[in-house]
C-alpha positions as CSV (number, residue, x, y, z in Angstrom):
1,M,-35.4,-75.3,1.1
2,L,-37.4,-72.2,0.5
3,L,-36.6,-70.9,3.9
4,E,-32.9,-71.5,3.3
5,T,-33.2,-69.5,0.1
6,K,-34.8,-66.6,1.8
7,D,-32.2,-66.7,4.6
8,W,-29.4,-66.6,2.0
9,M,-31.1,-63.7,0.2
10,G,-31.5,-61.8,3.6
11,Y,-27.9,-62.4,4.3
12,A,-26.9,-61.2,0.9
13,T,-29.0,-58.1,1.2
14,G,-27.6,-57.4,4.6
15,G,-24.1,-57.9,3.3
16,V,-24.6,-55.5,0.6
17,A,-26.0,-52.9,3.0
18,L,-23.1,-53.5,5.3
19,A,-20.7,-53.2,2.4
20,G,-22.2,-49.9,1.4
21,S,-22.0,-48.7,4.9
22,I,-18.3,-49.6,5.1
23,A,-17.6,-47.9,1.7
24,T,-19.4,-44.8,3.0
25,A,-17.4,-44.9,6.2
26,I,-14.2,-45.3,4.2
27,R,-15.0,-42.4,2.1
28,Y,-15.8,-40.3,5.3
29,F,-12.5,-41.2,6.8
30,V,-10.6,-40.7,3.6
31,K,-12.2,-37.3,3.2
32,K,-11.6,-36.5,6.8
33,E,-7.9,-37.3,6.5
34,Q,-7.7,-35.1,3.5
35,L,-9.3,-32.2,5.3
36,E,-7.1,-32.7,8.2
37,G,-4.0,-32.7,6.0
38,D,-5.2,-29.6,4.2
39,T,-5.8,-27.9,7.5
40,E,-2.4,-28.8,8.6
41,R,-0.8,-27.4,5.5
42,L,-2.9,-24.3,5.8
43,K,-1.7,-23.7,9.5
44,K,1.9,-23.8,8.3
45,S,1.1,-21.4,5.4
46,Y,-0.6,-19.1,8.1
47,E,2.5,-19.1,10.3
48,E,4.7,-18.2,7.3
49,L,2.4,-15.4,6.3
50,D,2.2,-14.0,9.8
51,S,5.9,-13.2,9.8
52,R,5.6,-11.6,6.4
53,Y,2.8,-9.4,7.5
54,Q,4.7,-8.2,10.5
55,K,7.6,-7.2,8.2
56,L,5.1,-5.5,5.9
57,E,3.7,-3.4,8.8
58,Q,7.3,-2.2,9.6
59,T,7.7,-1.3,6.0
60,M,4.4,0.7,5.9
61,G,5.5,2.5,9.1
62,S,9.1,3.3,8.2
63,S,9.5,3.5,4.6
64,K,7.1,6.3,3.9
65,V,6.7,5.1,0.3
66,A,3.2,5.0,-0.4
67,G,2.1,2.1,-2.6
68,L,4.8,-0.3,-2.2
69,A,3.9,-1.8,1.1
70,A,0.2,-1.9,-0.3
71,L,1.3,-3.8,-3.4
72,A,3.2,-6.3,-1.2
73,L,0.1,-6.8,1.0
74,K,-2.0,-7.2,-2.1
75,S,0.4,-9.8,-3.3
76,D,0.2,-11.9,-0.1
77,M,-3.6,-11.6,-0.2
78,E,-3.4,-13.2,-3.6
79,V,-1.2,-16.0,-2.2
80,L,-3.9,-16.8,0.2
81,L,-6.6,-16.7,-2.6
82,E,-4.5,-19.2,-4.5
83,Q,-4.4,-21.5,-1.5
84,A,-8.1,-21.1,-0.9
85,M,-8.8,-22.1,-4.5
86,Q,-6.6,-25.2,-4.2
87,A,-8.3,-26.2,-1.0
88,V,-11.8,-26.3,-2.3
89,Q,-10.9,-26.7,-6.1
90,A,-12.5,-23.4,-7.1
91,R,-11.7,-22.0,-10.7
92,A,-11.9,-18.2,-9.6
93,S,-11.9,-16.1,-6.4
94,S,-11.9,-12.6,-5.2
95,I,-11.7,-10.1,-2.3
96,L,-14.2,-7.2,-2.5
97,V,-14.0,-4.1,-0.3
98,A,-16.0,-0.9,0.0
99,L,-14.6,2.3,-1.6
100,P,-13.0,4.6,0.9
101,G,-14.6,7.8,2.3
102,G,-17.7,6.3,3.4
103,H,-18.7,5.3,-0.1
104,T,-20.2,2.0,1.0
105,E,-22.8,1.9,-1.9
106,H,-20.0,0.3,-4.1
107,L,-17.6,-2.6,-3.6
108,V,-14.5,-3.0,-5.6
109,F,-12.1,-5.9,-6.3
110,L,-9.1,-5.7,-4.0
111,C,-7.8,-8.9,-5.6
112,A,-9.3,-11.3,-8.2
113,L,-7.8,-14.5,-9.7
114,G,-9.1,-16.7,-12.4
115,P,-10.0,-16.5,-16.2
116,A,-11.7,-13.2,-16.0
117,A,-9.7,-11.4,-13.4
118,H,-8.2,-8.8,-15.8
119,T,-11.7,-7.8,-16.8
120,V,-13.0,-7.0,-13.3
121,R,-10.1,-5.3,-11.7
122,R,-11.5,-1.8,-12.2
123,T,-15.2,-2.8,-11.9
124,T,-17.5,-1.5,-9.2
125,V,-20.2,-3.8,-7.6
126,P,-23.4,-2.3,-6.2
127,A,-23.4,-3.0,-2.4
128,N,-27.2,-3.3,-2.4
129,K,-27.3,-6.1,-5.0
130,G,-26.0,-9.5,-5.4
131,I,-24.6,-12.0,-3.0
132,A,-21.4,-10.0,-2.2
133,G,-23.5,-7.2,-1.2
134,L,-25.8,-9.2,1.0
135,V,-22.8,-10.8,2.7
136,F,-21.1,-7.5,3.2
137,S,-24.4,-5.8,4.7
138,Q,-25.5,-8.7,6.7
139,G,-22.2,-10.4,7.8
140,K,-23.1,-13.9,7.2
141,P,-21.7,-16.4,4.8
142,Y,-23.7,-17.5,1.7
143,L,-23.6,-20.7,-0.4
144,A,-25.2,-20.7,-3.7
145,I,-25.1,-24.1,-5.4
146,D,-27.0,-22.9,-8.6
147,A,-26.1,-19.3,-8.9
148,A,-27.8,-18.6,-12.2
149,N,-31.3,-19.5,-10.5
150,D,-30.5,-17.9,-7.2
151,R,-32.7,-14.9,-6.7
152,Q,-29.8,-13.1,-4.7
153,F,-27.2,-13.4,-7.6
154,F,-26.4,-10.3,-9.5
155,K,-25.6,-11.1,-13.1
156,G,-24.1,-7.7,-14.0
157,I,-20.4,-8.9,-13.4
158,D,-20.7,-12.0,-15.5
159,M,-22.1,-9.7,-18.3
160,V,-19.1,-7.4,-18.0
161,S,-16.6,-10.3,-17.6
162,S,-18.1,-12.8,-20.1
163,Y,-17.7,-15.4,-17.4
164,S,-20.4,-17.8,-16.3
165,T,-20.8,-18.2,-12.6
166,K,-22.1,-21.7,-11.9
167,D,-21.9,-22.0,-8.1
168,L,-20.6,-19.4,-5.5
169,L,-19.2,-19.4,-2.0
170,C,-19.1,-16.2,-0.1
171,L,-17.9,-15.2,3.4
172,P,-17.6,-11.9,5.3
173,I,-14.1,-10.8,6.2
174,K,-14.5,-9.1,9.7
175,R,-12.5,-7.0,12.0
176,G,-14.2,-7.5,15.4
177,S,-17.9,-7.3,14.6
178,T,-17.4,-4.9,11.5
179,V,-17.5,-6.3,8.0
180,I,-14.4,-4.8,6.0
181,G,-14.6,-7.2,3.0
182,V,-16.0,-10.3,1.3
183,L,-14.3,-13.5,0.1
184,Q,-15.7,-15.1,-2.9
185,L,-15.0,-18.4,-4.6
186,L,-16.6,-19.4,-7.7
187,N,-17.1,-22.6,-9.8
188,K,-16.0,-25.7,-8.0
189,T,-14.3,-28.3,-10.2
190,G,-16.2,-31.4,-10.5
191,G,-19.4,-30.4,-8.6
192,A,-20.7,-27.6,-6.4
193,F,-19.6,-26.1,-3.1
194,D,-21.0,-27.6,-0.1
195,Q,-21.1,-26.8,3.6
196,Q,-17.7,-28.6,4.1
197,D,-16.2,-26.2,1.7
198,L,-17.8,-23.2,3.7
199,E,-16.3,-24.5,7.0
200,M,-12.9,-24.9,5.3
201,M,-13.0,-21.3,4.0
202,R,-13.8,-19.7,7.5
203,P,-10.1,-19.7,8.5
204,F,-9.0,-18.0,5.3
205,A,-11.7,-15.3,5.9
206,E,-10.3,-14.8,9.4
207,R,-6.7,-14.8,8.1
208,L,-7.6,-12.2,5.4
209,C,-8.8,-9.8,8.1
210,H,-5.3,-8.5,9.0
211,P,-4.0,-7.7,5.4
212,V,-7.3,-6.4,4.3
213,A,-7.5,-4.0,7.3
214,K,-3.9,-2.7,6.7
215,F,-4.8,-2.1,3.1
216,I,-8.0,-0.1,3.4
217,E,-6.9,2.0,6.4
218,D,-4.9,4.2,3.9
219,E,-7.1,5.7,1.1
220,N,-4.1,6.2,-1.0
221,N,-3.7,2.5,-1.4
222,F,-6.7,2.3,-3.6
223,G,-4.7,4.1,-6.3
224,I,-3.2,0.8,-7.2
225,L,-6.8,-0.6,-7.8
226,G,-7.5,2.2,-10.2
227,F,-9.8,4.1,-7.7
228,A,-7.4,6.9,-6.5
229,Q,-9.0,9.7,-4.7
230,S,-9.0,13.1,-6.4
231,E,-6.1,15.0,-5.1
232,Q,-5.4,18.7,-5.1
233,M,-2.4,20.2,-6.7
234,T,0.7,20.6,-4.5
235,D,3.7,23.0,-5.0
236,G,6.8,20.9,-5.3
237,T,10.3,21.1,-6.8
238,I,11.5,18.3,-8.9
239,L,15.1,17.6,-9.6
240,F,16.5,15.4,-12.4
241,C,20.2,14.4,-12.5
242,D,22.3,12.2,-14.8
243,L,25.8,11.1,-15.5
244,T,27.0,12.0,-19.0
245,A,29.2,9.8,-21.1
246,S,28.6,6.9,-18.6
247,S,29.1,4.5,-21.6
248,L,32.7,5.4,-21.6
249,L,33.0,3.5,-18.2
250,L,31.6,0.5,-20.0
251,D,34.1,0.8,-22.9
252,S,37.1,1.3,-20.6
253,M,36.4,-0.9,-17.6
254,N,35.0,-4.3,-17.0
255,F,31.1,-4.5,-16.6
256,D,31.1,-5.0,-12.8
257,A,33.5,-2.2,-12.1
258,A,31.5,0.2,-14.4
259,M,28.4,-0.6,-12.6
260,D,30.1,0.0,-9.2
261,R,31.1,3.7,-10.3
262,M,27.6,4.4,-11.7
263,N,26.0,3.1,-8.5
264,E,28.5,5.2,-6.4
265,Y,27.4,8.2,-8.3
266,L,23.6,7.4,-7.8
267,E,24.1,6.6,-4.1
268,R,26.0,9.6,-3.3
269,S,23.8,12.0,-5.3
270,C,20.6,10.5,-3.8
271,D,21.9,10.4,-0.3
272,I,22.5,14.2,-0.3
273,A,18.9,14.7,-1.5
274,I,17.5,12.3,1.1
275,R,19.4,14.0,3.9
276,R,17.7,17.2,3.0
277,G,14.2,15.7,3.0
278,G,13.8,14.7,-0.7
279,T,12.2,11.6,-2.1
280,V,13.7,9.5,-4.7
281,D,11.0,9.2,-7.2
282,K,12.6,6.7,-9.6
283,I,16.1,5.7,-10.9
284,L,16.6,6.3,-14.7
285,G,19.5,4.4,-15.9
286,D,22.5,6.4,-14.9
287,G,20.2,9.2,-13.5
288,A,17.5,9.9,-11.0
289,M,14.3,11.9,-10.4
290,I,13.9,13.3,-7.0
291,R,11.0,15.5,-5.5
292,F,10.9,17.9,-2.6
293,N,7.9,18.7,-0.7
294,I,6.0,15.7,-1.9
295,P,4.8,13.7,0.1
296,R,7.0,15.0,3.0
297,S,6.4,18.7,3.6
298,I,9.5,20.8,3.7
299,P,9.8,24.5,4.8
300,D,11.5,26.5,2.1
301,S,11.4,23.5,-0.2
302,R,12.7,25.4,-3.2
303,L,15.7,26.6,-1.3
304,V,16.3,23.1,0.1
305,A,16.3,21.7,-3.4
306,I,18.7,24.2,-4.6
307,Q,21.0,23.5,-1.7
308,A,20.8,19.7,-2.6
309,A,21.5,20.3,-6.3
310,V,24.6,22.5,-5.7
311,E,25.9,20.1,-3.1
312,M,25.3,17.2,-5.5
313,R,27.2,19.0,-8.3
314,D,30.2,19.8,-6.0
315,S,30.1,16.4,-4.4
316,F,30.5,14.7,-7.8
317,A,33.4,16.9,-8.7
318,R,35.2,15.5,-5.6
319,Q,34.1,12.0,-6.3
320,K,35.3,12.3,-9.9
321,A,38.8,13.7,-8.8
322,G,39.1,10.7,-6.5
323,W,38.2,8.3,-9.4
324,M,40.8,9.8,-11.6
325,S,43.6,9.8,-8.9
326,S,43.0,6.0,-8.6
327,G,43.3,5.5,-12.4
328,I,39.7,5.3,-13.4
329,P,39.1,7.0,-16.8
330,A,36.5,9.5,-15.8
331,G,37.8,12.7,-17.5
332,A,34.8,12.9,-19.8
333,L,32.3,12.3,-17.1
334,Y,30.1,15.2,-15.7
335,T,26.9,15.5,-13.9
336,R,23.9,17.5,-15.1
337,I,21.1,18.5,-12.9
338,G,17.7,20.2,-13.8
339,L,15.3,22.0,-11.3
340,A,11.9,23.1,-11.7
341,S,9.2,24.2,-9.3
342,G,5.4,24.5,-9.3
343,P,2.2,22.8,-8.9
344,V,2.2,18.9,-9.3
345,R,-0.2,16.2,-8.7
346,R,0.6,12.8,-7.2
347,A,-0.4,9.7,-9.2
348,I,0.1,6.0,-9.2
349,L,1.3,4.8,-12.6
350,G,2.2,1.4,-14.2
351,H,0.9,-2.1,-14.7
352,P,-1.0,-3.5,-11.7
353,Q,2.0,-5.8,-10.9
354,F,4.5,-3.0,-11.3
355,Q,3.2,0.4,-10.1
356,S,4.8,3.2,-8.4
357,L,3.9,6.6,-6.8
358,T,5.1,9.5,-8.7
359,V,4.2,13.0,-9.6
360,V,2.9,14.6,-12.9
361,G,2.8,18.3,-14.0
362,E,4.6,20.8,-15.9
363,P,7.7,21.1,-13.4
364,V,8.4,17.4,-14.1
365,I,8.6,18.1,-17.8
366,L,10.7,21.2,-17.4
367,A,13.1,19.7,-14.9
368,S,13.6,16.6,-17.1
369,N,14.2,18.8,-20.3
370,L,16.7,21.1,-18.5
371,C,18.8,18.1,-17.3
372,S,18.8,16.5,-20.7
373,G,19.4,19.7,-22.6
374,A,22.2,21.0,-20.2
375,P,25.8,21.4,-21.4
376,R,27.7,18.0,-21.5
377,D,31.2,19.4,-21.0
378,R,31.0,20.4,-17.4
379,N,29.0,19.9,-14.2
380,V,26.0,22.1,-14.2
381,V,22.7,22.9,-12.4
382,L,20.1,24.6,-14.4
383,A,16.8,25.8,-12.9
384,T,13.7,27.7,-13.8
385,A,13.3,31.4,-12.8
386,E,10.4,30.3,-10.7
387,T,12.6,28.0,-8.6
388,V,14.9,30.8,-7.6
389,R,12.3,33.6,-7.3
390,N,12.9,35.8,-4.1
391,L,15.9,33.5,-3.2
392,E,18.5,35.9,-4.5
393,P,20.0,36.6,-1.0
394,H,21.2,33.0,-0.8
395,V,21.6,31.9,-4.4
396,T,24.1,33.1,-7.0
397,S,23.0,32.4,-10.7
398,R,23.4,33.6,-14.2
399,P,21.0,33.7,-17.1
400,I,21.3,31.0,-19.8
401,P,22.2,32.2,-23.2
402,S,19.6,31.9,-25.9
403,P,21.5,29.5,-28.2
404,L,21.7,27.1,-25.3
405,L,18.0,27.6,-24.3
406,R,16.9,26.8,-27.8
407,K,18.4,23.3,-27.5
408,I,16.1,22.5,-24.5
409,K,12.9,20.8,-25.8
410,G,9.7,22.8,-25.4
411,Q,11.5,25.3,-23.1
412,Q,9.3,28.4,-22.8
413,T,10.2,29.7,-19.5
414,Q,13.3,31.8,-18.3
415,V,16.3,29.6,-17.2
416,V,19.3,30.2,-15.0
417,E,22.5,28.3,-14.1
418,L,23.0,28.0,-10.4
419,L,26.6,29.0,-9.5
420,S,26.5,28.9,-5.6
421,C,24.4,28.8,-2.5
422,S,25.4,30.6,0.6
423,V,23.7,28.1,3.0
424,Q,25.9,25.4,4.4
425,S,25.5,21.8,3.2
426,S,24.3,18.8,5.2
427,D,27.9,17.9,6.2
428,G,28.8,21.4,7.3
429,V,30.6,22.4,4.1
430,A,29.5,25.7,2.6
431,V,27.5,25.1,-0.5
432,R,29.4,27.3,-2.9
433,G,31.0,26.1,-6.0
434,Y,31.6,26.2,-9.7
């Protein structure tokens, strides 16, 4: 009887052990199936992002608009970070890269997601300290399951961000054998990161290589991160134009038709400037700001800008005549254009999610003030004396009367009204008018 009892106890113990093994095996295969499913979904995401990256390369190569493609690249990297966080259930993540110009002593946040992302965007991280610096210098991944007690952990960023890092997963982003960035994931939900999480993140680090490399190859892109390189002043000519009394279109036409007329004006005016090498800086309601000689170098850029301005004025006169002949009430509409030349500096301005490359300097203020202070009862081009200096053989102008000049805000320089330009327009029509 005692033997039988022992046998039953042995069977029971063996059964419990077997059940435990089966449960472990089930958990393993469930986890394996989940990982395989995650991997399949990630592959599909990679394929979708591949085509997007190729389009972005075309944008960077053909648009010549610095900053726009970089913002698009940054946006796609943030999509990958979101996917990485979901895959390993991380609460925060980031991509760090070295500052350009050989300044590898500091890393900066190219992207950051999570509760403290907004506080670290413009923060630098010493490359010779912390886990990120170690991974960047040695090119090997690092897993810290207890970051606070890890001797490699740098607490400075937690102090700046008021964020507490519990555990950390860090991988190098490589182009060939060269480390170009670091992928970080912080604070796993419901536990700490493990070796399986590290293996799952390797494809992400590989996928990030392409967009990171495209971003860092142009130093100007760092301006959207708040680390723009100091740039020398550049001589340029700034043009502002607008359409006076455009609200009359809204009062006398349906909304869509009025918008079409304003867009026709903007498209026609901007096309003339673009054909002559100008760059549309921004659209301002029913007007625009256009720059010449920045960033594209233009020989005789002041004369080219004057040619564009006079052609824009005369082109609108023809456009307006066409509108009126078709019954559009455009009698009170006129275009005003202001030109100013001198040293300006390029800058990237705006919120991180809506930034643009622009220029700042006195010519921007002068051109804007000339445009807004010009007469509203005729098509007119006003320019500073500096803009027409030594161009008298090609340009006919007249001084602006003092009463009009006083209406122009902050105007301290001599101003002329441009009447004609003896150089032909881009379509072969002599740029004469008024």
